[in-house]
C-alpha positions in Angstrom: 213.2 -25.3 103.0 212.0 -25.6 99.4 210.4 -23.2 97.6 207.1 -23.6 95.6 207.8 -22.4 92.0 205.0 -19.6 91.2 203.2 -21.6 88.6 202.6 -24.2 90.9 201.2 -21.7 93.4 199.0 -20.6 91.3 197.7 -23.9 90.1 196.7 -24.7 93.7 195.4 -21.0 94.6 192.3 -21.6 93.1 191.3 -24.6 95.0 192.5 -23.0 98.6 190.2 -20.1 97.3 187.4 -22.4 96.7 187.7 -24.2 100.0 187.8 -20.8 102.0 184.6 -19.4 100.3 182.7 -22.6 100.8 183.5 -22.6 104.6 182.4 -19.0 105.0 179.1 -19.9 103.0 178.6 -23.4 104.4 175.3 -22.5 105.8 174.2 -21.3 102.3 175.3 -24.7 100.5 173.3 -26.9 103.1 170.1 -25.0 102.8 170.6 -24.9 98.9 171.2 -28.4 98.7 168.2 -29.2 100.9 165.8 -27.6 98.4 167.5 -28.9 95.4 166.4 -32.6 97.0 162.8 -31.8 96.7 162.6 -30.1 93.3 161.6 -31.5 90.0 164.7 -33.0 88.3 163.6 -32.2 84.8 163.5 -28.3 85.3 166.9 -28.6 87.2 168.4 -30.4 84.3 167.2 -27.6 82.3 168.9 -25.1 84.5 172.1 -26.8 84.2 172.0 -27.2 80.5 171.3 -23.1 80.6 174.3 -22.7 82.8 176.5 -24.8 80.5 175.1 -22.6 77.4 176.4 -19.7 79.3 180.1 -20.6 78.7 179.4 -21.2 75.2 177.7 -17.8 74.8 180.6 -16.1 76.7 183.0 -17.8 74.3 181.1 -16.8 71.2 181.3 -12.8 72.8 184.9 -13.1 73.4 185.9 -14.5 69.7 183.3 -11.6 68.4 185.5 -9.2 70.1 188.7 -9.6 68.7 189.6 -9.9 64.9 191.7 -12.5 65.1 190.7 -16.4 65.2 191.0 -17.7 68.6 191.4 -21.7 69.2 187.9 -22.9 70.0 188.7 -25.3 72.3 190.9 -23.7 74.7 188.6 -20.3 74.2 185.9 -22.3 75.6 187.7 -24.0 78.3 189.3 -20.8 79.1 185.7 -19.2 79.9 184.7 -22.3 82.2 187.8 -21.0 84.3 187.2 -17.7 84.1 183.7 -18.2 85.2 185.4 -19.9 88.6 187.8 -16.7 88.7 185.2 -14.6 88.7 183.6 -15.9 91.6 186.8 -15.8 93.8 187.7 -12.0 92.9 185.8 -8.9 92.8 182.9 -8.8 89.8 184.5 -8.9 86.7 188.2 -8.8 87.6 188.9 -12.7 87.7 187.3 -13.4 84.2 189.2 -10.2 82.8 192.4 -11.3 84.1 191.9 -14.9 82.8 190.9 -13.7 79.4 193.8 -11.0 79.1 196.3 -13.9 80.0 194.6 -16.1 77.3 194.7 -13.4 74.3 198.5 -12.7 75.3 199.3 -16.5 75.1 197.6 -16.1 71.6 199.8 -13.4 70.4 197.3 -10.7 70.6 199.1 -7.3 72.1 198.1 -6.1 75.3 196.4 -2.8 73.8 194.1 -4.9 71.3 193.4 -7.6 74.3 192.6 -4.9 76.7 190.2 -3.2 74.0 188.6 -6.6 73.4 187.8 -7.2 77.0 186.3 -3.5 77.2 184.2 -4.0 74.1 182.9 -7.7 75.4 182.0 -5.6 78.9 180.2 -3.1 77.1 178.4 -5.5 74.6 177.5 -7.6 77.7 176.4 -4.7 79.5 174.3 -3.3 76.5 172.7 -6.7 75.9 171.7 -7.1 79.5 170.0 -3.7 79.9 168.4 -4.1 76.5 166.7 -7.2 77.5 165.6 -5.7 80.7 164.3 -2.7 78.8 162.6 -4.9 76.5 160.6 -7.3 79.2 159.7 -3.8 81.0 158.1 -2.6 78.0 156.7 -5.8 77.5 155.5 -6.4 81.0 155.3 -3.0 82.7 153.3 -4.5 85.8 155.3 -7.3 86.4 157.6 -5.8 89.5 156.0 -3.9 92.0 159.1 -1.1 91.7 158.1 0.8 94.7 158.6 -2.3 96.9 162.1 -2.8 95.6 163.9 0.3 97.5 162.6 1.8 100.9 160.9 5.2 100.4 163.0 7.8 100.0 166.0 6.4 99.4 166.1 6.9 95.4 167.1 10.6 95.7 170.2 9.9 97.7 171.2 7.0 95.7 171.1 9.3 92.6 173.1 12.3 94.4 175.5 10.2 95.2 176.1 8.5 91.9 176.2 12.0 90.6 179.0 13.0 92.8 180.9 9.9 92.1 180.8 10.6 88.4 181.6 14.4 89.1 184.8 13.1 91.0 185.8 10.8 88.3 185.5 13.6 85.7 187.6 16.1 87.8 190.2 13.7 88.4 190.2 12.9 84.8 190.5 16.7 83.8 193.1 17.6 86.6 195.6 14.5 86.4 197.1 14.9 82.7 198.6 11.6 83.0 195.8 9.8 83.7 194.2 11.9 81.0 196.4 10.6 78.3 196.5 7.2 79.1 192.6 7.0 78.8 192.3 8.9 75.3 195.1 6.5 74.2 193.2 3.4 75.3 189.8 5.0 74.0 191.6 5.5 70.6 192.8 2.0 70.4 189.3 0.5 71.9 187.4 2.4 68.9 190.0 1.1 66.2 189.5 -2.3 67.4 185.4 -2.0 67.4 185.9 -0.5 64.1 187.7 -3.6 63.0 185.5 -5.9 64.6 182.2 -4.3 63.0 183.8 -4.7 59.3 183.2 -8.5 59.7 179.9 -9.3 59.9 180.5 -12.8 61.4 182.7 -11.2 64.3 179.6 -8.3 64.7 177.1 -11.1 64.9 179.0 -13.2 67.4 179.8 -10.1 69.5 176.0 -8.9 69.6 174.4 -12.2 69.6 176.5 -13.7 72.4 175.9 -10.8 74.4 172.3 -11.1 74.3 172.4 -14.7 74.8 174.5 -14.9 77.7 171.9 -13.0 80.2 168.8 -14.7 78.4 170.2 -18.1 79.1 170.9 -16.7 83.1 167.3 -15.7 83.3 166.3 -19.0 81.8 167.7 -20.8 84.2 166.4 -19.0 87.0 163.2 -19.6 85.5 163.7 -23.1 85.3 164.6 -23.5 88.6 161.4 -21.5 89.6 159.4 -23.9 87.9 161.3 -26.6 89.7 160.2 -25.4 92.9 157.1 -23.9 92.1 157.3 -20.7 92.3 153.9 -18.9 91.4 155.5 -16.5 88.9 155.5 -16.4 85.4 158.8 -17.5 83.8 159.0 -14.1 81.8 158.6 -12.4 85.1 161.2 -14.2 86.8 163.5 -13.6 83.8 162.6 -10.1 84.3 163.5 -10.1 88.2 166.8 -11.6 87.4 167.8 -8.8 85.0 166.5 -5.8 87.3 168.5 -7.7 90.2 172.0 -8.4 88.3 171.6 -4.9 86.7 171.2 -3.2 90.4 174.0 -5.1 91.9 176.3 -4.7 88.9 178.6 -2.0 90.6 178.7 -4.2 93.9 182.7 -5.1 94.4 181.9 -8.5 96.0 183.6 -11.8 94.4 180.8 -12.8 92.2 178.1 -10.9 93.5 178.1 -13.4 96.3 175.6 -12.3 98.9 174.5 -9.4 97.1 173.1 -10.9 94.0 171.1 -13.6 96.4 169.8 -10.9 98.5 168.8 -8.7 95.2 167.2 -11.7 93.5 165.1 -12.5 96.4 163.7 -9.0 96.7 163.1 -8.7 93.0 161.4 -12.1 92.9 159.2 -11.1 95.8 158.4 -7.8 94.0 157.4 -10.2 91.1 154.7 -11.7 93.2 156.5 -14.6 94.5 156.1 -15.7 98.6 159.4 -14.7 100.4 160.1 -18.4 101.8 159.8 -20.0 98.1 161.7 -17.1 96.5 164.6 -17.7 98.9 164.3 -21.3 98.2 164.3 -20.7 94.4 167.3 -18.1 94.6 169.6 -20.9 97.0 169.1 -23.6 94.3 169.8 -21.6 91.4 173.3 -20.3 92.8 174.0 -23.7 93.8 173.7 -24.7 90.4 175.2 -21.8 88.4 178.0 -21.0 91.3 178.8 -23.7 93.6 178.5 -26.9 91.6 181.0 -25.7 88.8 183.1 -23.8 91.1 185.4 -26.8 92.1 185.9 -28.2 88.4 186.2 -24.9 87.2 189.0 -23.9 89.7 190.7 -27.1 88.4 190.3 -26.1 84.9 191.9 -22.7 86.1 194.7 -24.6 87.6 195.4 -27.1 84.8 195.1 -24.1 82.0 197.8 -22.2 84.2 200.1 -25.8 84.4 199.7 -26.3 80.6 200.6 -22.6 80.1 197.2 -21.8 78.1 197.0 -18.6 80.2 
C-alpha cells in the first residue's frame, strides 16, 4: 500500500479535525445558525468586519514582536490560518506552532522566534487585561461580580492558584537543567524585547496591535448583541467579553470551545442581559468568529503547508 507523504497528511489534517469538531458541536451550530436568521444583518456584517480586522491586528502585533521585516501578505494569511489552528488545538498552541514555523521559513532562528512568540503573548495579555481594567474603572457597576462565582469559591480558587505557582517555583529551583533553560530563554527574550523597543515603529505595532485585537473582538460581540436586541449597553457587553475571556484564559480546551461560551453567557447575564437572549448572542457570535472562518482557515492552513510558507 502506498504511504501518503507527511506534507500531504499535514495538508489534510486540518480539514479532518474541522469535520470532527463540527460533528461534535452540531447542535450548537444548528441553534446558532437559527438565531442568525432572525438577526439584524447590518450589525452582523459589522461583527464580521470586526472579526476580519482581528487578523490584521494579529499580523501587526506579530510584526511588532520581531525586528526583521516579515512578508506582509504571507504574514496576514498565516494569521488567518493560525486562527483555525488555534481552534483545533489547546488554546494558544496551534497559533504559536504555526507562527514559529512561519518565522523559521523566514529565516529567524528558533531562539529569536520563540522570544517573539512569548513577547506577542505577553503584549496581548497586557492589552486585554489593561482594557478590562480601564472599562472596570469607567463602568464600576456594569457587572454584578457577585453573580459570576458561587459563594465561597473565590478562596479555594486563589488557594489552588497559589499552590500551582508554588509547585512551579519549586520545580524551577530543584531542576537545574530546567532552570538553566528558563534563564537562557528569558535572556534571549529580554534581548529581543529591547531590540524591538529601540524601534518606535515596531513598539507601536506591538502595543497598538495588542490593544486593537481584544478591542475588535469585544466590538464584534457588542455588534452581535445589537443585532439580536440584547438589552445591555455596548460598553457593558465589551466589558463582559473581556472579563469572560480573561477568566477562561488558562482553560486548556481547543479555542476555548465550551468554556468560552459558558463564561460569556454568565458574564452577559451578570451585565444585565436575559439568559435566553444572552445565550442566543453568544451562539451567534461564536458562529461568526469561530465556525464560519474555520473551514476557509483550515484550507488556508493546508495550502500554506503545501506551498512551504509554513
